[in-house]
Structures are given as C-alpha cells and as structure tokens.
C-alpha positions in Angstrom: -49.7 -48.7 76.4 -51.6 -48.3 73.1 -53.4 -51.4 71.9 -52.0 -52.7 68.6 -53.5 -55.5 66.6 -52.2 -57.1 63.5 -55.0 -58.3 61.2 -53.9 -61.1 58.8 -51.0 -63.5 58.6 -49.0 -62.3 55.6 -46.0 -60.1 54.9 -45.4 -58.2 51.7 -42.8 -56.0 50.2 -44.0 -52.8 48.6 -43.3 -54.2 45.1 -45.1 -57.4 45.9 -48.0 -55.6 47.4 -48.6 -53.8 44.2 -49.0 -57.1 42.4 -51.0 -58.8 45.2 -48.1 -61.0 46.3 -47.9 -62.2 49.9 -46.1 -64.8 52.0 -46.4 -66.1 55.6 -45.6 -63.6 58.4 -43.9 -64.7 61.5 -44.3 -62.9 64.9 -40.8 -61.5 64.9 -41.5 -59.6 61.6 -44.1 -57.4 63.4 -41.7 -56.1 66.0 -39.9 -53.2 64.1 -43.2 -51.6 63.0 -44.9 -52.3 66.3 -42.0 -50.8 68.2 -42.4 -47.7 66.1 -46.1 -47.5 66.9 -45.3 -48.0 70.6 -43.2 -44.9 70.6 -46.4 -43.0 70.3 -47.6 -44.1 73.7 -48.5 -41.3 76.0 -50.3 -43.3 78.6 -53.9 -42.5 79.6 -54.9 -39.0 78.5 -56.7 -36.8 81.0 -59.7 -34.7 79.8 -58.2 -31.4 80.9 -58.4 -28.6 78.2 -55.2 -27.7 76.3 -53.1 -25.0 78.0 -52.9 -21.5 76.4 -50.3 -21.4 73.6 -50.2 -25.2 73.1 -50.7 -25.0 69.4 -47.8 -22.6 69.1 -45.6 -25.1 71.1 -46.8 -28.0 68.8 -46.0 -26.0 65.6 -42.6 -25.0 67.0 -41.7 -28.5 67.9 -42.7 -29.8 64.4 -40.5 -27.1 62.8 -37.5 -27.9 65.0 -37.8 -31.6 64.3 -38.6 -31.5 60.6 -35.3 -33.0 59.6 -36.0 -35.9 62.0 -39.5 -36.3 60.4 -38.0 -36.4 56.9 -35.0 -38.5 57.9 -33.7 -40.1 54.7 -33.7 -43.9 55.1 -30.5 -46.0 55.3 -31.7 -48.8 52.9 -33.2 -50.9 55.5 -36.4 -52.8 54.4 -39.1 -54.0 56.7 -41.9 -56.5 56.1 -45.3 -54.8 55.8 -48.2 -56.6 57.3 -51.4 -56.4 55.3 -53.4 -54.5 57.9 -52.4 -53.0 61.3 -55.0 -51.7 63.8 -53.8 -49.5 66.6 -55.4 -47.3 69.2 -54.2 -44.6 71.6 -56.5 -43.4 74.4 -60.0 -44.5 75.3 -61.3 -41.5 77.2 -65.1 -41.6 76.7 -65.3 -37.7 77.0 -63.1 -37.3 73.9 -64.0 -37.9 70.3 -62.3 -40.9 68.7 -60.8 -40.2 65.3 -59.7 -43.1 63.1 -57.0 -42.5 60.4 -56.7 -44.8 57.4 -53.6 -45.0 55.3 -51.6 -47.4 53.2 -47.9 -48.1 52.9 -47.7 -50.2 49.7 -46.9 -48.5 46.4 -47.0 -48.8 42.7 -44.0 -50.5 41.0 -41.3 -48.1 39.8 -38.0 -48.5 37.9 -35.4 -45.7 37.5 -35.0 -46.6 33.8 -38.7 -45.6 33.2 -37.7 -42.0 33.6 -37.0 -41.3 37.2 -34.3 -38.7 37.9 -33.5 -40.4 41.2 -33.7 -43.9 42.6 -37.4 -44.3 43.2 -36.8 -46.4 46.4 -34.3 -44.0 47.9 -35.9 -40.9 49.4 -34.0 -37.9 47.9 -34.5 -34.3 48.6 -34.0 -31.8 45.8 -35.0 -28.1 46.1 -37.5 -28.8 48.9 -39.1 -31.7 47.1 -38.9 -35.2 48.6 -38.7 -37.6 45.7 -39.5 -41.4 46.0 -42.2 -43.9 45.2 -44.9 -43.5 47.8 -43.9 -40.1 49.2 -47.3 -38.6 48.5 -49.2 -41.9 47.9 -49.4 -42.6 50.8 -46.4 -42.8 53.1 -46.0 -39.0 53.6 -49.5 -38.4 54.9 -49.3 -41.5 57.2 -46.1 -40.2 58.7 -47.5 -36.7 59.0 -50.4 -38.1 61.1 -47.9 -40.0 63.3 -45.7 -36.9 63.6 -48.7 -34.9 64.9 -49.6 -37.6 67.5 -46.0 -38.1 68.6 -45.4 -34.3 69.0 -48.0 -34.1 71.8 -46.2 -37.0 73.5 -42.8 -35.4 73.0 -44.1 -32.2 74.6 -45.7 -34.3 77.5 -49.0 -32.8 76.5 -52.4 -34.4 76.6 -53.6 -35.7 73.3 -56.9 -33.9 72.6 -58.6 -36.9 71.0 -58.6 -40.6 71.1 -56.7 -41.9 68.0 -57.1 -45.1 66.0 -55.0 -46.3 63.1 -55.9 -48.5 60.2 -52.7 -49.0 58.2 -52.6 -51.5 55.4 -50.1 -52.8 52.8 -52.3 -54.0 50.0 -54.3 -50.9 48.8 -52.6 -50.7 45.4 -53.7 -54.3 44.8 -57.3 -53.6 45.7 -57.2 -54.0 49.5 -58.1 -57.7 49.5 -60.0 -58.8 52.7 -60.2 -55.2 54.0 -63.9 -55.0 53.6 -64.3 -58.3 55.4 -62.1 -57.0 58.3 -64.2 -53.9 58.6 -67.3 -56.0 58.8 -65.7 -58.3 61.3 -64.5 -55.4 63.6 -67.7 -53.3 63.3 -68.7 -54.2 66.8 -65.1 -54.4 68.1 -62.3 -52.1 67.0 -64.6 -49.7 65.1 -67.4 -49.6 67.7 -66.0 -46.5 69.5 -65.0 -44.6 66.3 -66.7 -41.2 65.8 -64.9 -40.0 62.7 -62.7 -41.4 60.0 -60.0 -39.5 58.1 -58.4 -40.5 54.8 -55.5 -38.6 53.3 -55.0 -40.6 50.1 -55.6 -37.9 47.5 -54.3 -34.5 46.3 -55.1 -30.8 46.2 -56.4 -29.3 43.0 -53.6 -26.7 43.0 -50.0 -26.4 44.1 -50.4 -24.0 47.0 -54.1 -23.9 48.1 -55.1 -26.6 50.6 -58.3 -28.6 49.9 -60.9 -30.8 51.6 -62.4 -33.6 49.5 -66.0 -34.5 49.9 -66.6 -37.0 47.0 -65.0 -39.5 44.6 -66.3 -41.3 41.6 -66.9 -45.0 41.4 -65.7 -47.3 38.7 -67.1 -50.1 36.5 -64.4 -52.0 34.6 -65.3 -53.9 31.5 -63.7 -56.5 29.2 -65.0 -57.1 25.7 -63.5 -60.2 23.9 -63.8 -60.8 20.2 -62.6 -64.3 19.1 -62.3 -66.1 15.8 -59.9 -68.8 17.1 -57.2 -69.2 19.7 -54.3 -69.0 17.2 -53.2 -65.9 15.2 -53.4 -65.8 11.4 -50.9 -64.8 8.7 -52.3 -61.8 7.0 -51.0 -62.8 3.6 -52.7 -66.2 3.8 -56.0 -65.2 5.5 -56.2 -61.4 5.0 -59.4 -60.5 3.0 -61.4 -63.7 3.7 -62.1 -63.3 7.4 -64.0 -61.1 9.8 -60.9 -60.0 11.6 -61.3 -59.8 15.4 -59.2 -56.6 15.7 -61.4 -54.8 13.2 -64.5 -55.8 15.1 -63.0 -54.7 18.4 -61.8 -51.4 17.1 -65.4 -50.7 15.9 -66.8 -51.7 19.2 -64.4 -49.5 21.2 -64.9 -46.6 18.8 -68.6 -46.7 19.4 -68.3 -46.0 23.2 -67.3 -42.3 23.3 -67.1 -39.4 20.9 -64.3 -36.8 20.3 -65.9 -34.4 22.8 -65.7 -37.0 25.6 -69.5 -37.7 25.6 -70.3 -41.3 26.3 -72.4 -42.7 23.4 -74.1 -45.6 25.4 -77.9 -44.9 25.3 -79.3 -44.0 28.7 -76.0 -43.7 30.5 -76.7 -40.1 31.7 -80.3 -40.8 32.7 -79.6 -41.2 36.4 -76.8 -38.7 36.9 -77.6 -36.4 39.8 -78.7 -32.9 38.6 -76.5 -29.9 39.2 -77.7 -27.6 42.0 -77.2 -23.9 42.4 -75.3 -24.5 45.6 -73.0 -26.9 43.8 -72.3 -24.4 41.0 -71.2 -21.8 43.6 -68.8 -24.4 45.0 -67.0 -24.7 41.6 -66.8 -20.9 41.2 -65.1 -20.6 44.6 -62.3 -23.1 43.8 -58.9 -21.6 43.3 -57.8 -23.1 39.9 -55.8 -21.4 37.3 -56.9 -23.3 34.2 -53.8 -22.4 32.1 -51.4 -23.4 35.0 -53.3 -26.6 35.5 -53.0 -27.4 31.7 -49.3 -26.7 31.7 -48.6 -28.8 34.8 -50.6 -31.6 33.3 -48.5 -31.3 30.1 -51.6 -31.3 27.9 -52.0 -29.3 24.8 -55.7 -28.6 25.2 -58.5 -29.8 27.4 -62.0 -30.6 26.1 -63.5 -27.7 28.1 -62.6 -24.0 28.2 -63.9 -23.0 31.6 -62.9 -23.9 35.1 -66.5 -24.9 36.0 -67.0 -27.1 33.0 -63.7 -28.9 33.5 -64.3 -29.6 37.2 -67.8 -30.8 36.6 -66.7 -33.3 33.9 -63.8 -34.4 36.1 -65.9 -34.9 39.3 -69.6 -35.0 38.9 -70.2 -36.4 35.4 -69.3 -40.0 34.3 -66.4 -40.6 32.0 -65.4 -43.5 29.8 -61.7 -44.4 29.2 -60.3 -47.0 26.9 -57.3 -48.6 28.6 -55.8 -51.2 26.2 -56.1 -54.2 24.0 -54.9 -57.6 25.1 -53.7 -60.0 22.3 -52.7 -57.2 19.9 -49.2 -56.9 18.5 -47.6 -54.0 20.3 -43.9 -54.5 20.2 -41.5 -52.3 18.0 -41.1 -53.3 14.4 -43.5 -54.8 11.8 -45.3 -58.1 12.2 -48.0 -59.1 9.6 -50.2 -60.9 12.0 -54.0 -61.1 12.3 -54.8 -61.7 16.0 -57.2 -64.6 16.4 -58.5 -63.4 19.8 -58.4 -59.9 21.3 -59.7 -58.3 24.5 -60.5 -54.6 24.8 -60.5 -53.0 28.3 -62.4 -49.9 29.3 -63.9 -48.4 32.4 -66.7 -46.0 33.3 -66.3 -43.7 36.2 -69.6 -43.6 38.1 -71.2 -40.7 39.9 -74.3 -40.2 42.1 -77.0 -41.5 41.4 -75.9 -44.0 38.8 -76.9 -47.7 39.4 -74.1 -50.1 38.7 -76.2 -53.0 37.6 -78.1 -50.7 35.2 -74.9 -49.4 33.7 -73.7 -53.0 33.2 -76.9 -53.8 31.3 -76.7 -50.6 29.2 -73.1 -51.4 28.2 -73.9 -54.9 27.2 -77.0 -54.0 25.2 -75.1 -51.3 23.3 -72.1 -53.5 22.4 -74.5 -56.3 21.4 -76.3 -53.9 19.1 -73.0 -52.5 17.5 -71.6 -56.0 17.0 -74.9 -57.3 15.4 -74.7 -54.5 12.8 -71.3 -55.8 11.6 -72.7 -59.3 10.7 -69.5 -60.8 12.0 -69.0 -64.5 12.3 -66.7 -64.0 15.3 -67.8 -64.5 18.9 -68.1 -61.5 21.3 -68.3 -61.7 25.1 -68.7 -58.7 27.4 -68.0 -58.8 31.2 -67.9 -56.3 34.0 -64.9 -57.3 36.1 -65.0 -54.6 38.8 -67.7 -52.5 40.3 -67.1 -49.8 42.8 -69.6 -47.2 44.0 -69.1 -43.5 44.2 -68.8 -41.7 47.6 -70.0 -38.4 48.8 -69.8 -36.8 52.3 -71.8 -34.4 54.3 -69.6 -31.3 54.5 -71.6 -29.9 57.4 -70.3 -32.7 59.7 -68.2 -31.6 62.7 -65.0 -32.9 61.3 -65.3 -30.9 58.1 -65.9 -27.8 60.2 -62.9 -28.7 62.4 -60.7 -29.3 59.3 -61.7 -25.9 57.8 -60.7 -24.2 61.0 -57.4 -26.0 61.2 -56.6 -25.2 57.6 -57.3 -21.5 58.2 -55.0 -21.6 61.3 -52.1 -23.3 59.5 -52.3 -22.0 56.0 -54.2 -18.7 56.6 -56.8 -19.4 53.9 -60.1 -21.2 53.3 -59.7 -24.6 51.7 -60.9 -25.5 48.2 -63.9 -27.8 48.6 -63.2 -30.5 45.9 -64.2 -33.9 44.7 -61.8 -36.4 43.2 -62.3 -37.9 39.8 -60.7 -41.2 40.9 -62.0 -44.0 43.1 -61.1 -44.7 46.7 -63.3 -47.7 47.6 -62.5 -47.7 51.4 -64.4 -44.5 51.9 -67.7 -46.0 50.8 -66.9 -49.2 52.7 -66.3 -47.3 56.0 -69.3 -45.0 55.5 -71.7 -47.9 54.7 -70.4 -50.4 57.3 -69.6 -48.2 60.3 -72.2 -45.6 59.6 -69.9 -42.8 60.8 -68.6 -39.6 59.1 -65.8 -40.0 56.6 -63.6 -37.1 55.5 -60.8 -36.9 53.0 -58.1 -34.4 54.1 -55.3 -34.4 51.4 -51.8 -33.1 52.0 -50.2 -33.4 48.6 -50.0 -30.9 45.8 -51.6 -31.4 42.3 -48.2 -31.9 40.7 -46.9 -34.6 43.1 -47.2 -37.3 40.4 -48.8 -40.1 42.3 -48.4 -43.4 40.4 -46.1 -41.8 37.8 -42.4 -41.1 37.4 -40.6 -38.8 39.9 -43.4 -38.9 42.5 -42.7 -36.4 45.3 -44.1 -34.5 48.2 -43.0 -31.0 49.0 -41.2 -30.7 52.3 -43.5 -27.7 52.9 -46.7 -29.8 52.4 -45.3 -32.6 54.6 -44.3 -30.4 57.5 -47.3 -28.0 57.4 -49.4 -31.1 57.0 -48.1 -32.5 60.2 -49.1 -29.2 61.8 -52.5 -29.4 60.2 -53.3 -32.7 61.7 -52.2 -31.4 65.2 -54.4 -28.4 64.8 -57.3 -30.7 63.6 -57.0 -32.7 66.8 -57.5 -29.5 68.9 -60.4 -28.3 66.8 -62.1 -31.7 67.0 -61.8 -31.6 70.8 -63.5 -28.1 70.9 -66.4 -29.1 68.7 -67.2 -32.6 70.1 
C-alpha cells in the first residue's frame, strides 16, 4: 500500500481556501480523497526494465480512457485538507520524483462574465471550462492519470513517486514552508527531483519547460490627515489632501515606458549573457498573436526578445489599487482623510530584497518631502518573495525535453515565468534538490480570470507526457 500522510488538522472549501478560511477536520473527512489516492497502489515495484512497446501501451490506454479522466463531476463536494503527503514505491535503485500541486482556486462568480457555471466542469469545443481546470487541478489529475495508467496495465512504475498536494496555495500556502522544514529529514529525505506544474506555456500549441520565476516585494504607502473623510465644499482648498499626495507618490514610481524610477533599482539586476539571448531567439512566439490573445492594443516593446526580457528577467513595478478612495458609481464630493496605495515590484536575480525595501522607502520619503505636506506618510513592505532559477542541465530537464519530443514531436520552449511561485524557492533552498517546472496549460487558459479552461488535448497529452517523463527519468538515473 502507498503511504499517505495528512499534514494539518483543517478542512477548507475551494472558496474558503482562496480567502484563507479553515475549520477543524475530522478523520472521516480524509477518507474520500485518501481512498482515491489508494487506488493508485501498485504494490512494490520491481527494478526490471520496461518491456518493449510499453510507452505505446501507456499512450493507448490514456487515449482510450480520456473520457474517464475528464469525467464531469456530479456536484459532489469534498473537504480539502491543507496538505496531503503520499508516496508510492521505495525502491532504492529507482529515482524518487516528488510532484507538487494545489487543489484550491481563486473565487469565481458566473455574473462576473463566465459563460458557464465556474464550478461545474463544462466541455465546449474541446475546451474544459471551470475554475481551477488549468490552475491547478488539471495538471494534478494528469500526474495521477499517468501513475494510475501503469497500475491499470499491471506494469512496473519506472520511478518512486511522492505527492505534495495542498489546499491553501491561493491564500499564500500558510505553514507549508514550516512543513517542508519539518519533513526535510523525513518525507523529503529520499526525494531526488521535484516537479511543479503550476504555470503555462508561452504559446497555444508549443510545449514549454520553465526554469525561472520572478520574486515579489509588495508595498503599502499610507498618507493620513485624519481618520474621518472631509466635505470638499467645506475643506477643499485649505488642506494638503491625502489623495493628491498619494497620487504624486504613486506617479513617481514608474514612467510611461515601464521603467522603474526608483534610484538604484537596476544596479543589481543580473547582466544578460549571449547564451541567454540565444534562448529568447529560439522561443516560438508570434508577437501579434500573443498581443491579440492578450486583448491588448499595444505592448511597450516591439520585438519578441525585448518583450520576453522585460517580462521575465527585468524587474517590473505595478500599481494595484488605493484603499480608502471613493470608487463606487456616481458622484460623491468627498476628500478621503486617509488613503493607502498598494504596489509591488517583481524581483529578478540578483536583486537583494532588503536593499530594494530601503531604496523604495528612501525614494518615497524624498518625493513626499518635496511636497511640504502636513500629512503623515508611512511606507511598509508587507510581502517579500525571492526569485527562483533552475539548472537546465539537470537530469530531469533532459528527461523532460526527451519526453516532450516523444509526445509532441518538437523541442520545448525554454521559458521563465514573470509571476511568483514561492514553493519552488522553498523546495530548492530547504531540500537542496533539483526543482523543475513542467507546465501543461496553454497561454490562453485564463488562470485567475473569467472562463478559465484547459484544452482536452493539453490535458490528455499532458497525461502522456508525465508517463513518458517517468520512463526517461528511469533511463537517466
């Protein structure tokens, strides 16, 4: 039997998980999901090499059972434990591959613009619509499909497999880092490689391997005159208005070309190498198609290479919102007495987070001082996440390239991701083992937005990809 451990004592719904809500979890609530994992049991796996034609049998089985793998749900809802650890096989002659995925999702309402019920999986023209289909339930199930196919065919699993499946990723994965530290000498001690499939390709049809993500520093800047708002007819013209101060502060952060205006912010950005330039040139990206699929009139950059570098390997600053401002429909002649601006900086190698924090505070202090305002300003960094990069010469990147060539008949795009996936850095630093990102979803899947989907083709071929990856890892180890 595979060993299954449940870490934590809470249960969450997908909607609650997105807001960090949890409640006590009783033992009986584990049973449906644990029973599902137990179906994967194939007993002890022998070290014999795969028979000739096994991969063909595996692919054929996945094709024949694709409707079963899609299997639209019947409305049943199950509690989701925060973290589940599971393992299948402990043969010391085989590599041990650990898969990380999450089952919680972002909130979604049909009235926000969904064409289908976001919590009812619906297939339309080969697209599987539903919240979480690509982020991240589809890839989790594709991995399980690959493992269970070997069992269904009564074939030896080529690798030892471990699972880390959690239900709080969209809320920041509380306590996950603590768990990884705690289990470093236990559950993770035998892990050789870690695979994450929580991101997307850069195109619709060309598969990709991801070897880096940006980090993130999130800032709040508060400007306060008093706790109560003012009437603009009574006080307008005799006050330093907090909103005017804040708008000036936010406007000083980035120019119209996207360049960050904070002095020194680019000083520690890793220089571009010739090898890296060649990587961008090889990526299969139609800039015009990418623009249209993004529904953007014009990007800031006109070439593929410039766009990718500014998306992946240069820092960016985004202004996210203003708390305390009047934002509802209609007119309201109010002067907010206290406002909070929110912005973040995506970090890249080799930026130092503490240095960035200091640079931001010094810059905003300088801009605010020039206004001679009587208001109070406070700046705080509320989140700090490091960037992550991988060694693409590791065995599992080589195995994944071979598997992609087998399944899709092409070389993968070697890409970075402009977003932040903190668990990659946590795994890499804590366990000191190779981490790889192997995405399945297409660029237009719409993770976190309305009408999220995963193509049936990506899902089924992705199940094959994972199966082929197991066999390639067994050959290389």
